[in-house]
N, CA and C of each residue as an Amber inpcrd file, in Angstrom:
protein
   393
 -28.7720000 -11.1420000 -62.3580000 -27.6580000 -10.3410000 -61.9480000
 -26.3690000 -11.0000000 -62.3910000 -25.4340000 -10.1840000 -62.4400000
 -24.1360000 -10.6080000 -62.9320000 -23.3210000 -11.2360000 -61.8010000
 -22.5120000 -12.2110000 -62.0980000 -21.6930000 -12.8850000 -61.0830000
 -20.6520000 -11.9440000 -60.4890000 -20.2080000 -10.9520000 -61.2430000
 -19.2470000  -9.9850000 -60.7240000 -19.8880000  -9.1520000 -59.6150000
 -21.1870000  -8.8840000 -59.7780000 -21.9160000  -8.1340000 -58.7620000
 -21.9850000  -8.9230000 -57.4570000 -22.2820000 -10.2230000 -57.5480000
 -22.3180000 -11.0690000 -56.3460000 -20.9330000 -11.1860000 -55.6950000
 -19.9350000 -11.2290000 -56.5020000 -18.5680000 -11.2950000 -55.9830000
 -18.2220000 -10.0130000 -55.2370000 -18.6240000  -8.8750000 -55.8020000
 -18.3780000  -7.5790000 -55.1630000 -19.1330000  -7.4860000 -53.8340000
 -20.3880000  -7.9000000 -53.7940000 -21.1730000  -7.8710000 -52.5590000
 -20.5460000  -8.8040000 -51.5200000 -20.1080000  -9.9700000 -51.9150000
 -19.4590000 -10.9150000 -51.0030000 -18.1660000 -10.3530000 -50.4390000
 -17.3760000  -9.6980000 -51.3080000 -16.1080000  -9.1190000 -50.8620000
 -16.3530000  -7.9850000 -49.8720000 -17.3310000  -7.1180000 -50.1820000
 -17.6380000  -6.0010000 -49.2800000 -18.2100000  -6.5080000 -47.9560000
 -19.0300000  -7.5500000 -48.0470000 -19.5590000  -8.1490000 -46.8150000
 -18.4510000  -8.7430000 -45.9620000 -17.5180000  -9.3950000 -46.6110000
 -16.3810000  -9.9700000 -45.8820000 -15.5330000  -8.8980000 -45.2030000
 -15.3330000  -7.8000000 -45.9150000 -14.5610000  -6.6830000 -45.3480000
 -15.3000000  -6.0990000 -44.1420000 -16.6090000  -5.9240000 -44.2900000
 -17.4080000  -5.3790000 -43.2010000 -17.3550000  -6.2930000 -41.9740000
 -17.5090000  -7.5820000 -42.1780000 -17.4640000  -8.5330000 -41.0560000
 -16.0830000  -8.5320000 -40.4060000 -15.0280000  -8.4560000 -41.2060000
 -13.6560000  -8.4200000 -40.6890000 -13.4350000  -7.1620000 -39.8510000
 -13.9340000  -6.0260000 -40.3160000 -13.7630000  -4.7660000 -39.5830000
 -14.5140000  -4.7900000 -38.2540000 -15.7300000  -5.3350000 -38.2590000
 -16.5050000  -5.4330000 -37.0240000 -15.7950000  -6.3660000 -36.0390000
 -15.2890000  -7.4880000 -36.5290000 -14.5770000  -8.4270000 -35.6630000
 -13.3090000  -7.7810000 -35.1080000 -12.5730000  -7.0320000 -35.9370000
 -11.3690000  -6.3430000 -35.4740000 -11.6970000  -5.2910000 -34.4190000
 -12.8270000  -4.6030000 -34.6000000 -13.2430000  -3.6020000 -33.6220000
 -13.4440000  -4.2560000 -32.2500000 -14.1850000  -5.3520000 -32.2120000
 -14.4340000  -6.0200000 -30.9400000 -13.1550000  -6.6190000 -30.3560000
 -12.2850000  -7.1220000 -31.2150000 -11.0190000  -7.6760000 -30.7480000
 -10.1400000  -6.5880000 -30.1370000 -10.0220000  -5.4550000 -30.8080000
  -9.2070000  -4.3610000 -30.2820000  -9.8190000  -3.7730000 -29.0160000
 -11.1470000  -3.7280000 -28.9420000 -11.8180000  -3.2550000 -27.7400000
 -11.4780000  -4.1530000 -26.5520000 -11.5370000  -5.4460000 -26.7720000
 -11.2120000  -6.4070000 -25.7110000  -9.7380000  -6.2970000 -25.3100000
  -8.8490000  -6.1320000 -26.2890000  -7.4180000  -5.9810000 -25.9940000
  -7.1670000  -4.7370000 -25.1510000  -7.8110000  -3.6250000 -25.5140000
  -7.5800000  -2.3830000 -24.7710000  -8.1150000  -2.4960000 -23.3440000
  -9.2550000  -3.1500000 -23.1560000  -9.7810000  -3.3410000 -21.8030000
  -8.8580000  -4.2250000 -20.9750000  -8.3110000  -5.2620000 -21.5770000
  -7.3730000  -6.1370000 -20.8630000  -6.0840000  -5.4000000 -20.5190000
  -5.6160000  -4.5650000 -21.4340000  -4.4040000  -3.7840000 -21.1820000
  -4.6250000  -2.8050000 -20.0290000  -5.7770000  -2.1560000 -20.0230000
  -6.0920000  -1.2220000 -18.9400000  -6.1760000  -1.9610000 -17.6090000
  -6.8100000  -3.1120000 -17.6020000  -6.9160000  -3.9050000 -16.3740000
  -5.5380000  -4.3420000 -15.8870000  -4.6770000  -4.7500000 -16.8190000
  -3.3220000  -5.1750000 -16.4510000  -2.5250000  -4.0150000 -15.8780000
  -2.6000000  -2.8570000 -16.5010000  -1.8840000  -1.6790000 -15.9980000
  -2.4110000  -1.2740000 -14.6230000  -3.7120000  -1.4090000 -14.4250000
  -4.3020000  -1.0880000 -13.1280000  -3.7680000  -2.0250000 -12.0460000
  -3.6720000  -3.3060000 -12.3530000  -3.1300000  -4.2660000 -11.3870000
  -1.6560000  -3.9870000 -11.1050000  -0.9010000  -3.6510000 -12.1330000
   0.5190000  -3.3310000 -11.9400000   0.6700000  -2.1060000 -11.0550000
  -0.1590000  -1.0890000 -11.2900000  -0.1040000   0.1310000 -10.4820000
  -0.4740000  -0.1620000  -9.0340000  -1.4980000  -0.9660000  -8.8450000
  -1.9260000  -1.3290000  -7.4920000  -0.8180000  -2.0820000  -6.7540000
  -0.1690000  -3.0030000  -7.4430000   0.9250000  -3.7650000  -6.8310000
   2.0960000  -2.8440000  -6.4800000   2.4230000  -1.9480000  -7.3910000
   3.5320000  -1.0320000  -7.1490000   3.2230000  -0.1010000  -5.9730000
   1.9830000   0.3730000  -5.8940000   1.5780000   1.2440000  -4.7950000
   1.6720000   0.5050000  -3.4660000   1.2100000  -0.7430000  -3.4450000
   1.2660000  -1.5370000  -2.2210000   2.7130000  -1.7970000  -1.8040000
   3.5680000  -2.0820000  -2.7710000   4.9800000  -2.3210000  -2.4830000
   5.6350000  -1.0730000  -1.8980000   5.3280000   0.0820000  -2.4740000
   5.9000000   1.3360000  -1.9600000   5.3840000   1.6480000  -0.5540000
   4.1060000   1.3770000  -0.3100000   3.5430000   1.6030000   1.0250000
   4.2310000   0.7200000   2.0560000   4.4410000  -0.5460000   1.7170000
   5.1190000  -1.4450000   2.6480000   6.5520000  -0.9870000   2.9230000
   7.2160000  -0.5040000   1.8900000   8.5820000  -0.0110000   2.0560000
   8.6010000   1.2110000   2.9800000   7.6790000   2.1420000   2.7540000
   7.6090000   3.3360000   3.5900000   7.2210000   2.9890000   5.0280000
   6.3200000   2.0310000   5.1880000   5.9420000   1.6020000   6.5430000
   7.1300000   1.0050000   7.2730000   7.8850000   0.1620000   6.5710000
   9.0410000  -0.4830000   7.2070000  10.0310000   0.5730000   7.6960000
  10.2740000   1.5790000   6.8830000  11.2160000   2.6360000   7.2610000
  10.6770000   3.4390000   8.4510000   9.4090000   3.8360000   8.3760000
   8.8110000   4.6460000   9.4450000   8.7460000   3.8640000  10.7560000
   8.3610000   2.6070000  10.6730000   8.2700000   1.7910000  11.8830000
   9.6340000   1.6020000  12.5340000  10.6330000   1.3210000  11.7210000
  11.9630000   1.0910000  12.3080000  12.5120000   2.3680000  12.9440000
  12.2680000   3.5190000  12.3300000  12.7310000   4.7760000  12.9230000
  12.0040000   5.0570000  14.2340000  10.7020000   4.7790000  14.2580000
   9.9400000   5.0240000  15.4890000  10.4100000   4.0960000  16.6090000
  10.5700000   2.8210000  16.3120000  11.0230000   1.8810000  17.3350000
  12.4290000   2.2280000  17.8070000  13.2730000   2.6620000  16.8940000
  14.6280000   3.0610000  17.2670000  14.5920000   4.2880000  18.1890000
  13.7490000   5.2520000  17.8640000  13.6770000   6.4450000  18.7170000
  13.0880000   6.1130000  20.0920000  12.1400000   5.1640000  20.1370000
  11.6220000   4.7220000  21.4390000  12.7220000   4.0810000  22.2730000
  13.5190000   3.2210000  21.6370000  14.6030000   2.5500000  22.3520000
  15.6390000   3.5460000  22.8500000  15.9170000   4.5530000  22.0430000
  16.8870000   5.5680000  22.4720000  16.3550000   6.3810000  23.6440000
  15.0680000   6.6910000  23.6120000  14.4820000   7.4380000  24.7270000
  14.4250000   6.5680000  25.9820000  14.0290000   5.3210000  25.8060000
  13.9470000   4.3960000  26.9400000  15.3260000   4.1510000  27.5420000
  16.3320000   4.0740000  26.6980000  17.7070000   3.8730000  27.1690000
  18.3890000   5.1610000  27.5790000  17.6390000   6.2500000  27.5800000
  18.1290000   7.5770000  28.0070000  19.2540000   8.1040000  27.1240000
  19.2770000   7.6800000  25.8630000  20.2720000   8.2440000  24.9390000
  19.8060000   9.5940000  24.4000000  18.4990000   9.8290000  24.4380000
  17.9490000  11.1620000  24.1360000  17.1530000  11.6060000  25.3490000
  17.1050000  12.9270000  25.5680000  16.5380000  13.4380000  26.8110000
  15.0750000  13.8470000  26.7210000  14.6240000  14.2520000  25.5500000
  13.2730000  14.8080000  25.4660000  12.4020000  14.0140000  24.5010000
  11.1120000  14.1760000  24.6840000  10.1540000  13.5460000  23.7710000
  10.1830000  14.1910000  22.3910000  10.7180000  15.3940000  22.3120000
  10.7860000  16.0850000  21.0240000  11.5930000  15.2830000  20.0080000
  12.5360000  14.4980000  20.4860000  13.3440000  13.6740000  19.5830000
  12.5390000  12.4990000  19.0270000  11.4490000  12.1410000  19.6740000
  10.6140000  11.0160000  19.2420000   9.4710000  11.4710000  18.3380000
   9.0260000  12.7050000  18.5090000   7.7980000  13.1770000  17.8660000
   7.8440000  13.0620000  16.3460000   8.9600000  13.3640000  15.7240000
   9.0470000  13.2820000  14.2610000   8.7980000  11.8680000  13.7550000
   9.4590000  10.9080000  14.3460000   9.2570000   9.5240000  13.9230000
   7.8760000   9.0160000  14.3340000   7.3550000   9.5510000  15.4420000
   6.0010000   9.2000000  15.8800000   4.9750000   9.6170000  14.8260000
   5.0650000  10.8510000  14.3560000   4.1120000  11.3330000  13.3450000
   4.2340000  10.5590000  12.0400000   5.4470000  10.2700000  11.6310000
   5.6360000   9.4870000  10.3970000   4.9890000   8.1130000  10.5240000
   5.1930000   7.4680000  11.6510000   4.6280000   6.1360000  11.8610000
   3.1050000   6.1800000  11.9220000   2.5570000   7.2030000  12.5860000
   1.0960000   7.3180000  12.6960000   0.4700000   7.5870000  11.3310000
   1.0850000   8.4410000  10.5510000   0.5170000   8.8040000   9.2470000
   0.4660000   7.6450000   8.2670000   1.3950000   6.7330000   8.3530000
   1.4900000   5.6830000   7.3440000   0.9400000   4.3380000   7.8180000
   0.5900000   4.2420000   9.0840000   0.1620000   2.9500000   9.6330000
  -1.3270000   2.6990000   9.4080000  -1.7010000   1.4540000   9.6160000
  -3.1150000   1.0770000   9.5540000  -3.8110000   1.5940000  10.8170000
  -5.1380000   1.6900000  10.8100000  -5.8410000   2.2160000  11.9950000
  -5.5720000   1.4260000  13.2790000  -5.4750000   0.1180000  13.1740000
  -5.2140000  -0.7010000  14.3620000  -3.8290000  -0.3950000  14.9270000
  -2.8520000  -0.3340000  14.0500000  -1.4820000  -0.0530000  14.4820000
  -1.3600000   1.3710000  15.0010000  -2.1080000   2.2950000  14.4210000
  -2.0880000   3.6850000  14.8940000  -2.4780000   3.7680000  16.3610000
  -3.5120000   3.0490000  16.7360000  -3.9350000   3.0550000  18.1460000
  -2.8440000   2.4810000  19.0470000  -2.1590000   1.4650000  18.5940000
  -1.1000000   0.8540000  19.4040000   0.1240000   1.7640000  19.4850000
   0.4050000   2.4940000  18.4150000   1.5120000   3.4630000  18.4310000
   1.2060000   4.5500000  19.4580000  -0.0220000   5.0170000  19.4550000
  -0.4230000   6.0450000  20.4280000  -0.3520000   5.5310000  21.8570000
  -0.7440000   4.2800000  22.0540000  -0.6940000   3.6990000  23.4010000
   0.7370000   3.6700000  23.9270000   1.6670000   3.2070000  23.0990000
   3.0740000   3.1520000  23.5170000   3.6130000   4.5590000  23.7690000
   3.2450000   5.4920000  22.8910000   3.7120000   6.8700000  23.0740000
   3.1640000   7.4620000  24.3660000   1.9030000   7.1690000  24.6780000
   1.3210000   7.6730000  25.9280000   2.0100000   7.0630000  27.1440000
   2.4260000   5.8000000  27.0590000   3.1800000   5.1860000  28.1620000
   4.4930000   5.9150000  28.3720000   5.1830000   6.2000000  27.3060000
   6.5080000   6.8040000  27.4310000   6.4040000   8.2800000  27.8240000
   5.2530000   8.8830000  27.5360000   5.0330000  10.2840000  27.8800000
   4.9360000  10.4960000  29.3840000   4.4330000   9.5100000  30.0860000
   4.2810000   9.6240000  31.5290000   5.6550000   9.5900000  32.1950000
   5.8200000  10.4210000  33.1820000   7.1310000  10.5010000  33.8230000
   7.4440000   9.2640000  34.6590000   6.4190000   8.6340000  35.2060000
   6.6630000   7.4480000  36.0280000   5.8870000   6.2540000  35.4530000
   6.2440000   5.8820000  34.2320000   5.5290000   4.7850000  33.5820000
   5.9770000   3.4340000  34.1090000   5.0370000   2.5140000  34.0830000
   5.3120000   1.1470000  34.5260000   6.0420000   0.4330000  33.3910000
   7.2190000  -0.0690000  33.6770000   8.0670000  -0.6890000  32.6680000
   7.4050000  -1.9270000  32.0700000   6.7810000  -2.7310000  32.8990000
   6.1520000  -3.9560000  32.3970000   4.9930000  -3.6450000  31.4570000
   4.1840000  -2.6430000  31.8120000   3.0840000  -2.2440000  30.9330000
   3.6230000  -1.6970000  29.6110000   4.6730000  -0.8970000  29.6980000
   5.2910000  -0.3290000  28.4910000   5.8170000  -1.4340000  27.5840000
   6.5390000  -2.3880000  28.1650000   7.1040000  -3.4650000  27.3550000
   6.0200000  -4.3470000  26.7460000   4.9440000  -4.5840000  27.4760000
   3.8280000  -5.3670000  26.9370000   3.1530000  -4.6160000  25.7910000
   2.9670000  -3.3040000  25.9700000   2.3630000  -2.4890000  24.9060000
   3.2780000  -2.4360000  23.6820000   4.5760000  -2.3630000  23.9200000
   5.5210000  -2.3160000  22.8070000   5.5360000  -3.6460000  22.0590000
   5.4420000  -4.7570000  22.7720000   5.3890000  -6.0580000  22.1140000
   4.1240000  -6.1730000  21.2510000   2.9990000  -5.7220000  21.7810000
   1.7480000  -5.7230000  21.0140000   1.8840000  -4.8410000  19.7790000
   2.5220000  -3.6900000  19.9530000   2.7620000  -2.7850000  18.8270000
   3.6230000  -3.4540000  17.7660000   4.6830000  -4.1060000  18.1830000
   5.5760000  -4.7560000  17.2150000   4.8600000  -5.8810000  16.4740000
   4.0020000  -6.6120000  17.1510000   3.2140000  -7.6520000  16.4760000
   2.2780000  -7.0390000  15.4390000   1.6610000  -5.9320000  15.7890000
   0.7620000  -5.2530000  14.8610000   1.5290000  -4.7020000  13.6600000
   2.7050000  -4.1480000  13.9160000   3.5350000  -3.6430000  12.8240000
   3.9440000  -4.7850000  11.8880000   4.2980000  -5.8980000  12.4660000
   4.6720000  -7.0590000  11.6630000   3.4940000  -7.5280000  10.7990000
   2.2970000  -7.5160000  11.3690000   1.1060000  -7.8780000  10.5910000
   0.8980000  -6.9100000   9.4210000   1.1120000  -5.6070000   9.6720000
   0.9920000  -4.6100000   8.6030000   1.9850000  -4.8740000   7.4770000
   3.1820000  -5.2680000   7.8470000   4.2260000  -5.4640000   6.8420000
   4.1020000  -6.7840000   6.0930000   3.3620000  -7.7260000   6.6360000
   3.2230000  -9.0280000   5.9700000   1.9900000  -9.1050000   5.0840000
   1.0880000  -8.1490000   5.1890000  -0.1170000  -8.2030000   4.3690000
   0.0480000  -7.4550000   3.0860000
């Protein structure tokens, strides 16, 4: 065989090996890019959830304080912030939000029980916001 033929086969083999290597390299790059974008999206979603929780929790606690201090007369003024807080909270905090709301719903609630439940609620909210 002619040496030009061997050179041609070697060149084509080299091109084929280069293309296969590039395919695997680009495949790995695309998988890493997808994984990175997924992590960025997850972080952004978590950050937005924490921001929304902080807003909902502060509005709910503020409305509780206003009702407790008799600055508002009816529970209807609390219900909007109550629903927002319940919808965005973790299951543990949801139960504590309901407990505090049930205390305030009673016409003759025990102040010490209410304050203890509210302190437990605030601790749970703080745990939600720090995780």
